[in-house]
C-alpha atoms as one frame of an Amber mdcrd trajectory, in Angstrom:
protein
  49.843 -26.396  49.093  53.315 -26.677  50.643  54.116 -24.511  53.693  56.414
 -21.468  53.307  60.131 -22.271  52.990  61.122 -20.678  56.288  59.395 -21.359
  59.627  59.095 -18.523  62.140  60.190 -20.800  65.010  61.848 -24.203  65.331
  61.969 -26.108  68.599  60.023 -28.663  70.564  56.724 -28.916  72.378  57.079
 -31.006  75.516  54.468 -33.014  77.399  56.253 -34.272  80.540  59.004 -36.532
  79.107  57.518 -36.597  75.596  59.418 -34.184  73.329  57.780 -33.231  70.059
  60.073 -31.429  67.544  58.044 -28.900  65.530  58.291 -26.018  63.112  55.869
 -23.086  63.402  54.479 -21.262  60.371  52.224 -18.198  60.515  48.577 -19.144
  59.920  47.860 -15.630  58.620  48.158 -14.900  54.912  50.748 -12.185  54.493
  50.031 -11.480  50.812  50.202  -7.791  50.093  47.025  -5.796  49.737  46.793
  -2.569  47.801  48.788   0.172  49.497  49.126   3.846  48.653  51.979   6.360
  48.665  51.792  10.080  49.284  52.417  12.027  46.071  53.148  15.714  45.424
  50.296  16.404  42.962  51.845  19.228  40.845  55.107  17.321  40.155  53.718
  13.758  40.527  56.762  12.954  42.663  56.571  10.642  45.669  56.928  12.315
  49.062  60.066  11.170  50.895  60.637  11.531  54.607  63.962  12.576  56.040
  64.993  12.124  59.651  65.969  15.530  60.951  66.920  17.028  64.302  65.831
  20.621  65.119  68.781  22.996  64.602  70.874  20.182  63.117  69.073  19.123
  59.934  69.186  15.661  58.334  70.988  13.039  60.455  72.681   9.742  59.575
  71.015   6.466  60.513  73.991   5.349  62.628  73.613   8.481  64.785  70.095
   7.522  65.909  69.491   5.691  69.203  66.374   4.939  71.266  65.443   7.299
  74.083  62.883   7.317  76.911  61.377  10.688  77.898  61.252  10.653  81.719
  60.329  14.370  81.960  59.478  17.053  79.406  62.389  17.297  76.965  64.699
  15.075  79.046  65.662  11.603  77.849  67.736   8.625  78.896  69.408   7.014
  75.890  69.869   3.315  75.125  72.245   1.560  72.761  71.383  -1.494  70.643
  73.808  -3.554  72.738  71.804  -2.816  75.886  68.612  -4.102  74.264  70.381
  -7.194  72.951  71.621  -7.984  76.458  68.125  -7.452  77.843  66.410  -9.942
  75.502  65.076 -13.093  77.110  67.222 -16.092  76.290  65.690 -17.750  73.240
  64.527 -21.079  74.642  63.679 -23.679  72.038  61.223 -25.590  74.210  57.524
 -24.978  74.794  56.702 -26.834  78.006  52.977 -27.495  78.383  52.721 -26.951
  82.146  48.930 -26.628  82.360  45.901 -27.938  80.509  42.685 -25.912  80.458
  39.264 -26.894  79.095  39.046 -25.204  75.694  35.780 -23.418  76.524  37.216
 -21.787  79.669  39.638 -19.485  77.820  37.994 -16.233  76.766  38.643 -15.681
  73.017  39.691 -12.074  73.722  43.000 -13.413  75.103  44.072 -15.124  71.872
  46.433 -13.198  69.602  48.342 -14.742  66.663  47.901 -18.312  65.367  50.670
 -20.527  63.973  50.477 -23.923  62.309  52.725 -26.453  64.059  54.162 -29.196
  61.835  56.229 -32.196  62.982  59.944 -31.671  62.353  61.276 -34.937  60.950
  59.887 -38.463  60.590  60.599 -39.364  64.222  58.229 -36.572  65.312  55.190
 -37.979  63.462  54.032 -40.434  66.149  54.387 -38.151  69.230  52.752 -35.365
  67.189  49.657 -37.471  66.503  49.597 -38.748  70.109  49.549 -35.191  71.531
  46.973 -34.058  68.925  44.551 -36.906  69.654  44.979 -36.626  73.442  44.102
 -32.911  73.331  41.081 -33.674  71.117  39.751 -36.404  73.398  40.196 -34.365
  76.580  38.896 -31.174  74.878  41.737 -29.220  76.448  44.350 -26.663  75.414
  47.986 -27.055  76.460  49.446 -23.890  77.981  53.062 -22.875  78.398  55.498
 -20.135  77.398  57.406 -19.654  74.184  60.208 -17.256  73.284  60.196 -15.730
  69.815  62.092 -12.731  68.464  63.547 -12.019  71.897  60.181 -11.853  73.654
  58.359 -14.293  75.898  54.718 -15.160  75.156  52.048 -17.323  76.722  51.348
 -20.068  74.180  48.301 -22.288  73.699  48.711 -25.617  71.907  45.401 -26.578
  70.276  44.224 -29.396  67.995  42.937 -27.969  64.724  41.562 -30.042  61.832
  44.215 -32.734  61.212  47.033 -31.047  63.078  48.098 -28.702  65.861  48.244
 -24.930  66.173  50.195 -22.793  68.600  48.492 -19.501  69.402  50.077 -16.686
  71.371  47.962 -15.472  74.296  47.831 -11.986  75.827  49.054 -11.471  79.384
  46.380 -10.261  81.810  47.928  -6.778  82.084  47.805  -6.295  78.309  44.008
  -6.148  78.228  41.946  -3.200  79.385  39.337  -3.987  82.001  35.887  -4.482
  80.460  34.295  -3.170  83.654  35.661   0.317  83.032  33.816   0.366  79.676
  30.538  -1.359  80.596  30.119  -0.084  84.158  27.810   2.769  83.120  25.319
   0.579  81.239  21.821   0.724  82.800  20.558  -2.379  84.623  16.803  -1.782
  84.379  14.409  -4.667  83.757  13.765  -5.436  80.087  10.435  -6.214  78.483
  10.372 -10.031  78.217   8.416  -9.869  74.947  11.144  -7.755  73.361  13.802
 -10.294  74.316  11.625 -13.103  72.913  11.175 -11.270  69.612  14.930 -10.667
  69.331  15.582 -14.322  70.249  13.262 -15.534  67.475  15.004 -13.284  64.945
  18.421 -14.635  66.024  17.250 -18.262  65.834  16.002 -17.726  62.271  19.463
 -16.648  61.165  21.474 -19.086  63.285  23.983 -21.218  61.350  27.451 -22.676
  61.664  30.179 -20.070  61.134  31.522 -20.104  57.591  34.204 -17.440  56.940
  33.846 -17.979  53.173  30.449 -16.243  53.302  32.191 -12.944  54.172  34.278
 -10.748  51.895  36.390  -7.659  52.506  34.019  -5.356  50.632  36.193  -2.274
  51.114  39.295  -4.011  49.681  37.259  -5.232  46.679  35.928  -1.711  46.070
  39.458  -0.269  46.289  40.776  -2.813  43.758  37.911  -1.963  41.395  38.573
   1.771  41.772  42.312   1.354  41.093  41.585  -0.711  37.964  39.159   1.910
  36.618  41.569   4.714  37.445  44.331   3.024  35.442  41.978   2.254  32.508
  40.836   5.899  32.414  44.398   7.269  32.601  43.897   8.887  35.986  40.663
  10.771  35.367  38.234  11.320  38.253  36.039   8.287  39.022  32.978   9.257
  41.036  30.011   7.659  39.308  30.041   4.451  41.374  28.155   5.611  44.408
  27.352   3.208  47.217  23.736   2.064  47.354  21.890   3.614  50.314  21.342
   1.061  53.065  17.807  -0.234  53.391  15.810   1.084  56.311  12.297   0.606
  57.614  11.017   4.073  56.858   9.931   6.915  59.090   6.901   5.013  60.415
   9.044   2.736  62.611   9.111   4.545  65.921   9.907   1.779  68.398  12.065
  -1.269  68.940   8.962  -3.485  68.873   8.040  -2.224  65.388  11.603  -2.760
  64.138  11.707  -6.327  65.451   8.281  -7.151  64.017   9.252  -5.762  60.645
  12.502  -7.762  60.726  10.590 -10.960  61.483   8.113 -10.305  58.685  10.932
 -10.186  56.113  11.883 -13.517  54.541  15.292 -14.701  55.728  17.615 -16.258
  53.125  17.857 -20.012  53.407  21.139 -21.087  55.029  22.345 -24.563  54.183
  23.221 -26.505  57.294  25.325 -29.685  57.360  23.130 -32.802  57.400  22.632
 -34.196  60.891  20.569 -36.893  62.560  16.947 -35.910  62.923  15.807 -35.279
  66.474  12.275 -34.632  67.649  11.503 -30.911  67.553  11.159 -29.342  70.978
   8.119 -27.256  71.734   9.082 -23.561  71.993   8.969 -21.966  75.452   5.522
 -20.625  76.306   6.752 -17.040  76.504   8.507 -17.227  73.117   5.442 -18.872
  71.561   3.238 -16.092  72.922   5.610 -13.481  71.471   5.474 -15.147  68.061
   1.666 -15.194  68.212   1.722 -11.451  68.909   3.812 -10.894  65.770   1.450
 -12.941  63.598  -1.632 -11.333  65.107  -0.283  -7.785  64.921  -2.596  -5.732
  62.625  -1.009  -3.879  59.757  -1.112  -0.125  59.954  -3.958   1.341  57.920
  -4.375   4.855  56.594  -6.916   6.897  58.636 -10.394   6.875  57.052 -11.532
  10.104  55.406 -14.355  11.918  57.157 -17.573  12.165  55.131 -18.288  15.653
  53.881 -21.263  17.231  55.589
């Protein structure tokens, strides 16, 4: 499929004296999903919003400016010209000034991905040179890029047969994880519990495949809209969500829940074929935990007392 007609950025990625002309296209699909409007039910008319000022009423668009509230009810006002003058000069070069091992960048820093395509036939060779060099060194090129009047950290990464440029959050944009996780208890965990959880995880471990996941809520909304149209707007309530499966009231501990999870058959996940390697013996502690699961007696109903 051909890329969109208009790139979001045109410029060059530079590695020292090697200049690579590129065009960036958003890697995210911007196709519209179902959206809703607010409707006045008695008249079936769409609700419109007017911009009004207290004591003045509706105001014209050209009378509106941006303002910053520096104290309650007091603002400093800014014109569009002031913001235009403030914008960072739109540089058309992404200089890769640092190269970091790909696995050293925490995924939480990555923001929006863009596909980078060579701009012109003369860009093909340097494009492939940079792509293959990044692949072989397993690194990500880092620099800064200016788009839409703002400066971003940018990461140049090899992806499939090409390159991507992904914007990266600045350090001050992220909230500190410590402030959220600081109150978590640090007590010692039961090693058997960890082993049971580890075995359950290993049973379901597989290579990530995004095609195995669907936006269930969006699908349900589309189905509801279709039925609503077919039924000329009548109430549609018969499609109730199935109650989620649980383990019953007899599960009273984490151990029971893990054992019951392990006793359920996991669906077979097809893995890509790989060279066979000798199976490693499981760690002694994990093996012991598995034996406990297999040896665990099933709960039996209490025997009735004989009548005297």
